[in-house]
N, C-alpha and C positions, 0 to 999 in steps of 0.2 A: 346710318339713319334707317329706321324700320319702315317696311313697305306698308303701304296704305292700300284700302281697296279703292278700285277703280284708277290707281296710279298705271302709267305707260311707262314699261320698263324695256331696255335692251337686254337680250337673252341669247345666249349661245347653249343650245341643246346638246347635252354630252352624253346623256344616257336614257334609257327607257325603263320605266317601273315595270312591277309585274302586272299591274292592270293594263299596260300598254299606251300609258301616257308618257311623253317626253320628259326629261327632267334637265333643267340648269340651275346654275348658281347665279343670284341677284348679287349685285355690287356689295350688298350688306352681308354675303354669305349664306343667306337662306335658299334652301331647295326651294325650287318653284316646278310644279307639275302642269304640263300644258297637254290637253288631248289634242290628237291628230298632228303632233310635232312629230320629227323625226331626228334621231341623232346626226349632228353634222349643219342642223338648220340653226340660221342666224335669226332672230325675229325682234319684233316689236311687239311685246303682250300686255295685255292688260289685266292686271289683278282682279279678281272676282272673290276672293277669299283668302283670310288669313288667320293664321293658327300660331300656338306657340313655336312651333318648330319647323313649320314648313308654309307655304302658300300656294294657290293654284289659280292660274290664268287661262285665257283664250288668246288665240291669234289674232294680233291686229293688223299685222303685216309681216310677210316674209320677205325681208330684207335679202337673204341669200340662201336659195335652197339646199338641204342636203342632195348629196348623191345619191342617197338611198330613197329617195322621193320618187313616186310614178303617179300617172294620171289613172284614176279608177272611174269605170262605166257605170257605179251603182247610183242610182238618182236619188236614194235615201239614206247613204251611207253616214251622211252628217248627223242625223236625226235619230235612225233607228240605233237599238242596241244590240243587234245582232253581231255586227264585226267591230273591230278598232284598230285593224292593221292594213285596211285596203290602201294607204297612202303611202305604204312603202314596198320596196321591191320583195319576190319572194326568197332571193338570196339573202337580202339583209333581215327578213322575218327569221329565217332558220338560223342566221349567226347570233340573232339577239336571244333567241329563246335558249339555244344551246350554251350561251355564257350565262344566261338567268339561272339554268339548273348547276351551272358549276359552281357560280357565287352563293346560291343556297347551301350547298354541301360546304363551303368554306366558311361561309360566316354563321349559318346555323348550326351545322353539325361538327364544325371543326375538322372536316374531313378535305383533304387536297388529293384529286384523283386526275389522271390525265384520261378524259373520256374517249371512249370508241366514237367513230364517226356517227353523228346524229342520222335518224331515219327521217326522211323527208317524204312528203306526201307526192304522189304524181300527179294529184289534181289540186289545185288552190281553189276551184270553183265547182259546183256540181257534185260535191262530194259526201253530201248528207243523205245518209238512208233513212233519217227519222226527222220529222219538224212537227212541231205543236205551235198552231196559230190561235190567239185568243179573238173571240167573237164578240162585238160590241155593235152598238147601234148608232151612226152617224150619219147626221143630217137626215134622221127618219128612214135611214136605211139599214139593215145589217149589213155588215161587212166584216173583214177580217185583215190582219195583217200581223204585225210585232210591235211590241212594246219600245216606247223611247228609251234613251238612256235613263236609269234610275228613276224610273216612272211606270206607271200603268196606263200613260196614256197611248192609244193605239196610233201607230205610223201605218198607214194603209200601203201595204206592200205586196203586189200582185204576183210577182215574179222573183223571190229570194234567189240571188245568186249562187248561193251556198247549194240550194235544193235542188233535185231534178226538175227541168222546165214544167213537165206534166203536173207536179203539184200544183201549179195554179189553175190548171182546169178542174182540179178537183174541188179547190176552196171556191172557184167561179161556181160551182155546181150547186154546191152546198148553199151558198150565200141566195143564189138564186131562188132556191126551193125554199130557203126561209121566206124571202120577200114574196114569193108566189102564194103561198099559203099561210101567209100572217104568224109564223113561228118567231117568238120573239127573242132578242139576243138577251143575253145575261147582263144584268146591271150589278156591278161588283158592290156599291156603295149600299142599296137597296135589298142585295140578295132575292132579286126578283128575275124574271126570264128563263127561260128555257137552255137555248143554244151555249154552252161555254167555250168549249174549245174545239178545232178540227185538228185531228192527231193523225198523221199518215205516216206510214212505214213501208220502204220498198226493200224487196229482195233482189239485189242486183244481178245474181247470178242467175236466180231463176225468173225474175221479172214479175214475181209476184207482188200485190198490192195490198195492203190492209187500209181501211179507213176507220178510224175510232171517233166517234163524236161524243164528248163529254157534255151531260145534259144534267140540269138543275131540276132532274124529277125522275119518272119512272117509265114513261112512254114517250114516243116522238109520233105525231100525227103524220099519216102517209108516209111512213117510212118504205112501204113496199115501193111507191114510185120513186123515191131516191133510191133505192137499192139498184133499181132498172136502170136509173140514168147514169149512176156511178160506174158501174160496171166493173168493180174492184173484185179481187179475187175473195176478199171477206169483208164484212161490214159488221161493226160491233158499235152497241152502246154501252158507255160508261156512266154510271149513275153517281153523280158527286151533288150531293145534295147540302153539303158542308160549306159553312161561311168561311173559306180558306183561300190561301193563294197556291195549295197543291193543285195541280192540275187534275191528277187521277183520283178517282173513288175507290168504293170498296168492292164494288160490284158491277158484274160486266154480263150484257145479255147479247148473244151472237144474232143477229138479224139474218145475215147471209154469208153462206161459206162454212169453213171449219174452225173459224174463231182463231186461227195463227195462220203465219204464213212460214216457208222455207226458204233459208238461204245457204249457200255454201261457204264455208270458210276452213282453210287448211286441209282442204280435202275430204272436209264431212259435212254432213247435212244438220242444221240447227233450226229447231223450231222457234218462232219467235211470237210470243203471245202478246197481248196489249200491255202488260206490265212487266214483260221481259226486260232486263237489261241486255242490251246488245250494242257494242261500240258504233258510233254514229259515221265512224269513215272506216269500211270494211278492208279496203286495200291496205291500210296501214295498221289497223288492227292484226292483219294475219302477217304483217312483217314483225310486230311487237312479238307474237305469240311464237314464231319462228326464232327471233332474238332470243326470249326468256328460256327457250329449250335450248339453245346454244349454251345459255348461260348455266342452266341447272346441270346440263350432260349428265343425265340418269343411266345408271347401270342396270343391266338387266335384273337384278337381283334386288333393288331399290323400291324401298316404301316412298312414294310422293305424295304430301299431303296439300291439298287445294284449298286454301282458307279464304273466305269470301266468294265463293265460287260461284254466285249466280248460277246461269244455266247450264254452266258446265264447259263452256268452250276451250277454257284454258287447260284444264286437267284432260279432257278428252282428246286434246293436241298431243299430250304429252303420254298418252297411256300405252301407245305403243313401245313408248322406250323403257317403261319400269314394269316391275312386278306388279305392282298394286298401286291404285290412286285412290284416295281418299278425300271427296270433297265435302266442306261443311259451310253452311250458310243458313242464315237466318230466316229467310224468306221461304215460307213453306211454299207456295207457288213456284218460285224459283227451283225449288230441291224437286218439285214435281216434273217440271219441264226438262232439268237435268237427267232426271231416269230417262224420260221419254227419248231424250236425245242420245243416251248412251244404247237404248235398245234400237232406236232407228239404224245408228251405225255400226250395230253387231259386236259393240267394245264389252267384254264381260268382266274386265280386271278392274273395274272403278265402281265406288259405291259411294251414295250420296246421304249426308246426314242434316237433318235440320236442326241446327244448334248454333250458339253464340260462338264467334270466333274464338273466344278464351277457351273453351271447351274441347282443346285439340288432344289428338292422339299422338303416340310417338311416330317417327318417320325419319328416313334417312335424308330427305330433301323437301323443303317447304315453299311453296308458292303463294306470296300474299300480294291481294290487289284490293286493298281497303277503300273506303269511300275518302273524300279530301280531307275530313278530320284526321285521317291516319288510324294507326293501331292505337287502342284504350292500353292503360299501365297494365291491367291484368294480363292482356294478351300477349303484351311484351315479355312480361315477367316468366308468364307459362312458356314462350317461346325459349327463353334462354335457358329456364330449367330443362326443356324437353332435348335441348343440344343438338338439334341437325347439322349434320355436315355442309350443307348449304342452303342458303336463304334467298330465292329470287322474289325481290321486292319490285312490284309495279305501280305506279302512281299518276295520279293527276293532279299531284300537287306537289311538288319538290320541295318546298319548304316543311309540310309536316314528314315528310319523306326522309329528309335530312336529319330532323329532330329525332326521329324514331330510329334510325341507323346507327345515332349516337349513343342511344339508349341500350342498345343490344350489344350487351357487355359479352366479351369472349369472342366478338366476331369483326373482321374487317372486310371494308367494302374494296374490292378487287377489280371490279369492272362495272362500267355503266354507260349509258348514253340517254341523249333526248330524242323523243319521237314527236313528229310536227302533226298528231292526231287531228288537231282543230285548226287549220289553216284558215289565216285571216282574222283570227282572233288571238288574244294574249295568252289563251291555255295552252299548255303543253306537258306531254306524258313523258315519263321518264322509267327507265328499268335500270337495276343495280344487282349486282350479285356479292352476297356476303359470304365468306368464307369462316369456318370455325379456325380458331388462332390453335 
């Protein structure tokens, strides 16, 4: 009998989706996805949505909990959209993520591989070095928080457990300032109001802090008073006057400090500007870069190509082991940042070019770290034609990574590992080595 909306069913959770939802099979054989459930749970679940090939439910009662379950201290976990795995143990989380990467390579790429031990995070809380808080008016007061799951409704979160505790002091300061001086919060529907987002970045190794205020306008009244109160390393205005869900705008104004902060990773100093890409979990990023260097194993005479290089951290971390490194990045600001990082660290055998990833040059080893969508067809075609000896592929989406690896004709995936760059969320990073046949 087909499932019906609001029907209560017994359900054994046997797996977990890539979105962090528990999955079980109903009596009629249909897959049912249940948020906040864990593999091994025996549940009574209420069906809330039925599609042609799957259904969605919510927990009505946990009849017998999984041994992977744990109690969580976050007060807003069930409503906030920041995390979705706080209800399971760290050991279970790493096991599930490792299995997820392996399954994607087998199912999507047709690639069976004995993966290396995963890279786990030394911290499951307080690991984020960046957070963006939407600002809205609630009950007549300017406040901020995080968006609820699958919505733009604000959940007031003073202290997110994924971020440093002092981030809460900064958001409190900004919201109090807005309420004191009558600075209105942004209204998404009407595109009115001034204060849109509070973006905070923290360089853990140096202790430097950047506060970037995204505003729907050109100026911030009484900004000098706020700068004095915040006592951040640098304070930046990001002007975003577009009607868009994208956080950042096209122009920044430095109100205080240098407009960037400096962190250390893999023994290098890296400048981080408001728009710079920098991994939010510094400790795990460093372990990933070291694993990528191990896989690449460049010889002193090798030319190494770093595609999608961003501000250059990966290529810079490998430059000492190669004859030459070439970084390619389409974002002009990132290329300028990368050049400054090379000068700051005294690295002379690396050059950065502002170009699309498909416009690559010849190299012995190629490092690719594309966006979640993976590489486009032209980039894959050109990479195969260039035929480097080795390709090291870093990804935040193992599904598109597995797809791309299968399309890289003439190459075999020989090593790989998962990396828990985003603890307490369903996201997982992965690194693989492809060798020319």
